[in-house]
C-alpha positions as CSV (number, residue, x, y, z in Angstrom):
1,L,65.8,-17.8,-8.9
2,S,63.9,-21.1,-9.8
3,H,62.7,-19.3,-13.0
4,L,66.3,-18.9,-14.3
5,G,66.6,-22.8,-13.7
6,I,68.6,-22.4,-10.6
7,E,68.4,-24.9,-8.1
8,T,67.1,-23.0,-4.9
9,H,66.7,-24.4,-1.4
10,Y,64.5,-22.7,1.2
11,F,65.4,-23.0,5.2
12,V,62.3,-22.4,7.1
13,R,63.1,-22.1,10.7
14,R,59.3,-23.5,11.8
15,D,56.7,-26.2,10.3
16,R,55.3,-24.5,8.0
17,L,55.1,-21.0,5.7
18,W,54.5,-17.8,7.3
19,G,53.0,-19.3,10.3
20,K,51.7,-16.2,11.7
21,V,49.8,-15.8,8.7
22,F,48.6,-18.4,7.1
23,N,46.8,-21.8,8.4
24,E,47.7,-25.1,7.6
25,E,45.5,-25.3,4.5
26,E,46.8,-22.0,3.2
27,A,50.5,-22.8,3.7
28,A,50.2,-25.9,2.4
29,I,48.6,-24.2,-1.0
30,L,52.2,-22.3,-1.5
31,D,53.9,-25.0,-0.2
32,E,52.7,-26.9,-3.4
33,R,53.0,-24.1,-5.2
34,M,56.3,-23.0,-4.7
35,R,57.5,-27.3,-4.9
36,E,55.9,-27.3,-8.6
37,H,58.0,-24.4,-9.4
38,G,61.0,-26.2,-8.4
39,V,61.9,-24.8,-4.5
40,I,63.4,-27.6,-2.7
41,I,61.6,-26.6,0.9
42,H,63.5,-27.7,4.3
43,Y,61.1,-27.2,7.2
44,K,62.5,-26.7,10.8
45,T,65.7,-26.0,9.8
46,E,67.9,-23.1,10.5
47,I,71.2,-22.1,8.9
48,E,74.3,-21.7,11.6
49,E,77.1,-20.6,9.5
50,I,77.7,-19.2,6.0
51,V,80.9,-21.0,4.8
52,G,83.2,-19.1,2.8
53,G,85.5,-20.4,-0.4
54,R,88.4,-18.8,-2.5
55,K,88.3,-15.3,-3.0
56,N,85.8,-14.6,0.1
57,K,83.1,-15.9,-1.8
58,V,80.1,-18.0,-0.5
59,A,81.1,-21.6,-0.7
60,G,77.9,-22.6,1.2
61,V,76.1,-23.2,4.4
62,K,76.2,-25.0,7.5
63,I,72.9,-26.5,9.1
64,K,72.5,-25.8,13.0
65,G,72.2,-28.8,15.3
66,T,73.2,-31.4,12.2
67,G,76.4,-29.6,10.8
68,E,75.2,-30.9,7.6
69,L,76.6,-28.8,4.9
70,F,74.7,-27.3,1.5
71,K,77.3,-26.1,-1.0
72,C,75.9,-23.0,-3.0
73,D,77.2,-19.8,-4.6
74,L,74.4,-17.2,-3.1
75,V,72.7,-16.9,0.5
76,G,69.6,-14.7,0.7
77,M,68.2,-14.1,4.1
78,A,64.6,-12.9,5.4
79,I,64.4,-12.6,9.2
80,G,62.5,-10.3,10.1
81,V,62.8,-6.4,10.8
82,K,64.6,-5.3,13.9
83,P,64.4,-1.5,14.6
84,V,67.4,0.4,14.9
85,I,67.0,3.0,18.6
86,D,70.4,3.2,19.5
87,V,70.1,6.7,19.3
88,V,67.7,7.1,22.3
89,K,69.8,4.6,24.2
90,G,71.0,5.9,27.8
91,S,68.5,8.8,27.6
92,S,65.0,9.4,29.1
93,I,62.7,8.3,26.0
94,K,61.3,5.3,26.7
95,T,61.3,2.0,24.8
96,D,59.9,-1.3,24.4
97,R,60.7,-3.3,20.7
98,A,61.0,0.0,19.4
99,I,60.6,3.9,20.6
100,L,57.0,4.0,22.2
101,V,54.7,6.9,21.1
102,N,51.2,8.2,21.9
103,E,48.6,8.7,19.4
104,Y,49.9,12.0,18.3
105,L,53.4,9.9,18.0
106,Q,55.7,12.1,20.6
107,T,57.7,10.0,22.6
108,S,58.2,10.2,26.5
109,A,60.3,13.3,25.9
110,P,58.9,16.4,25.0
111,D,58.9,17.8,21.8
112,V,60.4,14.5,20.3
113,Y,58.8,12.3,18.0
114,A,59.1,9.0,16.1
115,A,57.7,7.8,13.1
116,G,58.5,4.5,10.5
117,D,60.1,1.8,11.3
118,C,61.6,2.6,14.9
119,A,58.4,3.7,16.1
120,Q,55.6,1.5,18.3
121,V,52.2,2.9,17.4
122,Y,48.7,2.2,19.0
123,D,47.2,-0.3,17.0
124,R,43.4,0.0,17.6
125,W,43.0,-3.7,15.9
126,T,44.5,-5.6,18.5
127,D,44.4,-3.0,21.1
128,S,48.2,-2.8,22.1
129,Y,51.4,-1.1,20.7
130,M,52.6,-2.7,17.6
131,L,55.4,-2.3,15.2
132,D,53.7,-1.3,11.6
133,I,57.0,-1.5,8.9
134,L,55.4,-1.3,5.7
135,W,56.3,1.9,4.0
136,P,52.9,3.6,3.3
137,S,52.7,3.3,7.0
138,A,56.0,5.4,7.4
139,V,55.1,7.8,5.0
140,A,51.3,8.2,7.0
141,E,52.8,8.3,10.1
142,A,55.6,11.1,9.5
143,R,53.1,13.5,8.0
144,I,51.0,12.9,11.2
145,A,54.4,14.0,13.3
146,A,55.1,16.8,10.9
147,L,52.1,18.1,11.7
148,N,52.4,17.7,15.2
149,M,55.5,19.5,15.6
150,L,54.2,22.4,13.6
151,G,51.4,22.6,16.3
152,E,48.6,20.9,14.5
153,K,47.9,18.4,17.3
154,R,46.3,16.0,15.1
155,P,46.1,11.8,16.5
156,Y,47.4,9.3,14.3
157,V,44.5,6.6,13.3
158,K,46.2,3.5,12.3
159,G,44.5,2.1,9.1
160,S,43.6,-1.3,8.8
161,P,47.1,-3.4,8.1
162,F,46.8,-4.3,4.2
163,N,49.4,-6.4,2.1
164,A,49.2,-7.5,-1.1
165,C,51.9,-9.8,-2.9
166,L,52.2,-12.2,-5.8
167,L,54.3,-15.6,-5.2
168,F,54.8,-17.9,-7.4
169,G,51.6,-17.0,-9.6
170,L,49.5,-16.8,-6.9
171,H,47.9,-13.7,-5.6
172,I,47.2,-13.1,-1.7
173,T,46.2,-10.6,0.3
174,T,46.0,-10.1,3.7
175,I,43.5,-7.2,5.3
176,G,43.4,-6.4,9.1
177,Q,43.7,-9.3,11.7
178,V,44.0,-12.4,10.1
179,N,45.2,-14.5,13.6
180,P,43.0,-14.8,16.5
181,R,43.2,-12.7,19.6
182,I,44.0,-14.8,22.7
183,D,42.5,-14.0,26.3
184,D,43.9,-14.4,29.4
185,E,42.9,-18.4,29.8
186,G,44.4,-19.1,26.4
187,A,41.0,-19.2,24.4
188,A,40.7,-17.3,21.0
189,V,38.5,-14.5,21.1
190,L,37.9,-14.0,17.6
191,Q,35.8,-16.1,15.2
192,H,37.2,-17.6,12.4
193,L,35.0,-17.8,9.0
194,S,37.0,-19.9,6.3
195,R,36.6,-22.4,3.6
196,G,39.2,-24.5,2.1
197,S,40.4,-24.7,-1.3
198,S,38.4,-27.2,-3.0
199,E,35.0,-28.7,-2.3
200,V,36.7,-30.6,0.9
201,W,35.6,-29.7,4.2
202,Y,38.4,-29.2,6.4
203,T,38.0,-30.1,10.2
204,Y,39.6,-26.6,12.1
205,P,40.2,-26.4,15.8
206,R,37.6,-24.6,18.0
207,H,36.5,-21.4,16.8
208,Y,36.9,-22.2,13.0
209,H,33.9,-22.3,10.9
210,S,33.5,-22.9,7.0
211,A,32.6,-20.1,5.0
212,W,33.5,-19.9,1.1
213,S,34.9,-22.3,-1.4
214,S,36.2,-22.3,-5.2
215,E,38.4,-24.2,-7.1
216,G,41.7,-24.6,-7.0
217,P,43.9,-22.4,-4.9
218,N,41.5,-19.8,-4.1
219,T,40.5,-19.6,-1.0
220,I,39.3,-16.6,1.5
221,R,39.6,-16.6,5.6
222,M,37.5,-14.1,7.4
223,I,37.9,-12.9,10.9
224,L,34.8,-11.7,13.1
225,D,34.7,-10.2,16.4
226,G,31.0,-10.4,17.2
227,D,29.2,-8.2,14.3
228,R,32.2,-6.7,13.0
229,L,34.6,-8.1,10.2
230,V,38.2,-7.7,11.6
231,G,40.3,-9.2,9.1
232,A,40.5,-11.4,6.0
233,L,42.8,-13.3,3.9
234,I,42.1,-13.9,-0.1
235,M,44.4,-16.5,-2.0
236,G,44.0,-16.9,-5.6
237,E,40.9,-15.1,-7.3
238,Q,41.2,-11.5,-5.6
239,S,37.3,-10.0,-6.7
240,P,36.1,-10.0,-2.7
241,A,39.7,-8.3,-1.7
242,D,37.9,-4.6,-2.6
243,P,34.7,-5.0,-0.9
244,L,36.0,-6.9,2.3
245,R,38.9,-4.2,2.8
246,Y,36.2,-1.1,3.0
247,I,34.1,-3.3,5.3
248,I,37.1,-3.8,7.4
249,E,38.3,-0.4,7.2
250,N,34.5,1.5,8.0
251,N,34.0,-1.1,11.1
252,I,30.3,-1.8,9.4
253,D,28.2,-4.1,11.3
254,I,27.8,-7.2,9.2
255,S,25.0,-8.8,11.7
256,S,22.2,-8.7,9.3
257,W,24.2,-10.9,6.7
258,K,26.4,-13.0,9.2
259,D,25.1,-16.0,7.3
260,D,25.3,-15.2,3.8
261,L,29.2,-15.4,5.0
262,A,28.6,-18.7,6.7
263,A,26.9,-20.1,3.5
264,G,29.7,-19.7,1.5
265,G,29.6,-20.3,-1.9
266,E,27.7,-18.1,-4.7
267,R,25.5,-16.9,-1.7
268,L,28.5,-15.4,-0.2
269,R,29.9,-14.0,-3.7
270,R,26.4,-12.3,-4.5
271,R,26.5,-10.4,-1.0
272,L,29.4,-8.8,-1.4
273,A,29.1,-7.6,-5.1
274,Q,25.6,-6.6,-4.2
275,F,27.4,-4.5,-0.8
276,W,30.0,-3.6,-3.2
277,Y,27.4,-2.2,-6.0
278,Q,25.5,0.0,-3.6
279,Q,28.6,1.8,-1.9
280,S,29.9,2.3,-5.7
281,Q,26.1,4.0,-6.4
282,S,26.2,6.0,-3.1
283,V,29.4,7.4,-4.5
284,Q,27.8,8.3,-7.2
285,V,24.7,10.2,-5.6
286,A,27.4,12.0,-3.2
287,S,29.7,13.3,-6.0
């Protein structure tokens, strides 16, 4: 809408954009990019009511708490996905946020399977049962569920979460687990390696360490669990995305070159390029 020259307001319930994905610096980069494109952002603001006008058309929105009215002609909402599981309510099938399934995507009822948005599947990355609302995951789950219904007895192994998007000219990729796991005492279990959008070192909370830098909005944040890379978030220039995804999905031991990740800059880029070249050579030899 902003590209069409239409005044656009964006209401965010939290204090920053995509708070479950971005840290403060990453959110600030996207915030700046959106404002450059004319989007007016309102944080800690929630819509209470869509106000109707003549002929049942939208006339505006009323803000929760203040009652302030914003006049508008169009309202769009994106506040998450809630699985529809009414079909199993009142039955013996166990549910949580969605329908609980085992590794074969079988529910608690014999010969009943679930896949896609309505299923809550085991996630090896967080060691818990999670919703997986991406369509590629739904396709993969449905395939495994169908095979098991045919008697194949094949487990579903959830791949590393992967999402790529282009927002206001800014490429953003998330791989694996991009937020730290919290233990019973409230401490972060995973270690973060991160570097900001310029040559300025940022001060991060405990468990954050700087790892890579580039000019402009190009940033990368890597999440480690011991000697394994379990997640990454790449903003801007995307050349690290493929090697990082391969490392995460294949659970590769990076103990011998963790220092290269922590060093950042050219040393990190050189290490990833070297690793990716070696992998391509191995594939050629195997073929």
